[in-house]
N, C-alpha and C positions, 0 to 999 in steps of 0.2 A: 678114577674112571678108566684110565688106561690099563691098569692091572685087571680090573674086572672085565674089560672089553676083550682082553687077550687070554687071560687065565680062567675066567669065570668067577662068579661070586664065591662059591663054596672054596675054591682053591686060593682065594686071596684073603690073607689076614691082616688084622689091624697093625701087626708088626711089619709086614711087607709094605703097607701104605705108609707107615711112619719112616720106613728105611727111604722109600721113594721119595718123600717129601723132605727128607733130611731133617726130621724132627723127632723127638722122643715120643714113644708109644704113650707114655703117662700124659703128655700134653694133648694129645689127640683124645684121649678118653676123658680129659677134663671137659672138653668142649662137645664131645658126642658121646652118648651114652652107649652106642654099639655102632658096629659096621653098617647095619641097615639105614640108622639115621644119617650117617656120614655119606653114605651112598645117595640117599635121597636128596640130601642138600646139595651134593655136588652135581647131580643131574639137574635139579631145579636151577642151578647157577648156570649150567651149560644151556638149558632150555631158555632162561630169561635173556642171557647174553645173544644167544642166536636170533631170538625174537626181536630183541632191541636192534640189533644189527640189521635185520631184514626191514623193520619199520622205519629206520633212520637212514638207509641207503640212498645214494643219489640215483635218480632224481628223488630228492625228498619231496613227500607229498602230505597233505593234510587231508586228502580224499578219503573218506571212510571206507568206501568200497575198494579201493586199492590197498588200503592198509589191512583190511580184512583178507584180501586175497594173499598178501605177503604173510600174515599170520598163519593161514592155512598152510601156505608152502613151507614155511619155516619150520613148523612142527611135524609135519609129513616127511619133510627133507631129513630130519634127525632120524626119524625111524628108519629110513632107507639107508642113511649113512652109517648109522651106529646101532645095527638091529640087535646085537648081543647085549650092549649096555642098556638100550632102551626096554628090551624084553625083560631084563634083570629088574630094572627100575618098576616096570608094570607089575611084574610079579611080586615086588616087595610091597607095593601098595595094597595088593590083595592078601597079604599075610595078616596074621592076628594083630600086629602093631599098627597096621594101617597106614593111612595117609599122615605124613609128618609135615606140620604147618611150621616152617622155619622162615627166616628173613629171606632167603632166596625164593621160596616158593611165594612169598608175599610180593616180591618184585615182579615175579612172572604173572601172578594174579593181576596186579595193577595194570601191568601192560595189555593183558587180554581184556580187563573191564574197560580200559581206556579205549581199546580197539572197538569194542561193542558200542561205547558211547559216541565215538566219532563215526561209526557205520550208521548211527542214527536211530539206535534203539529208543522206544518209548518206555521200557520196562528193562533197565539194565539189570536189576536185582533178579529177574527171571532169566533173561537172554544170556547174561554172563555164565551162569552155571550150565546153561544148555551148549553153548559154544564149548565149554570146557569138556563136558560129557562126550559131545560129538566128536572132538579132537581125540580124547582118550579112546573112544571107541574105534576110531579110525585107526590109530596107532595099533592099537590090539589086533585089529583086522589085517594090518600089513604084518605083523609080527608072528601070528599064531601058527605054530608049526603044524605042517600037514594041512592047513586050511586058510593060507593066506589069501587075501583078496588083492587084485592088482591094485597098485598105488594110483595109477591114473584114473581107474574107476571111482576109487574113493574121493579122489580129489575133485573129479567131475561132479560127483553127488553134493559134496560141501559147496561147491561153487554154484550149483543149480539151486540149492537150499537158500543161499544168501544172495541169489540174483547176480551173481559175478560174471564178468565175460571171461 
């Protein structure tokens, strides 16, 4: 992620990644069919760890509304803190290979589904994909070159939609 964040996706090779990781390139290729899948998995890991940290930080809460607010802030915060990485990730999802479901993505999905459940959703199977879509849309809106929307405005809109303070 650091290499893509600083050099860009195209300028980063699997060889560069293997060297940075202190691993053989063949070993990385064994686990990931390509650079795009590796990057998506790494970003999903960053997202799930960031979200998990936000949800579990002190003071720890079981309040669904507070957890929803923390989830929104965590994901939008990543877009603000790591714009190059998140822009590359979103662009990769929109490529022909599309969205890669990996263990890291499934951990992220579990946390978001759990957040929707604790928030009090009566239809998690509908509300979870909606939250995911709204967050992805907000991230794109923050990152869109030349047409970015202010993060505070997007946060406010999401908080309003979910009735959060």
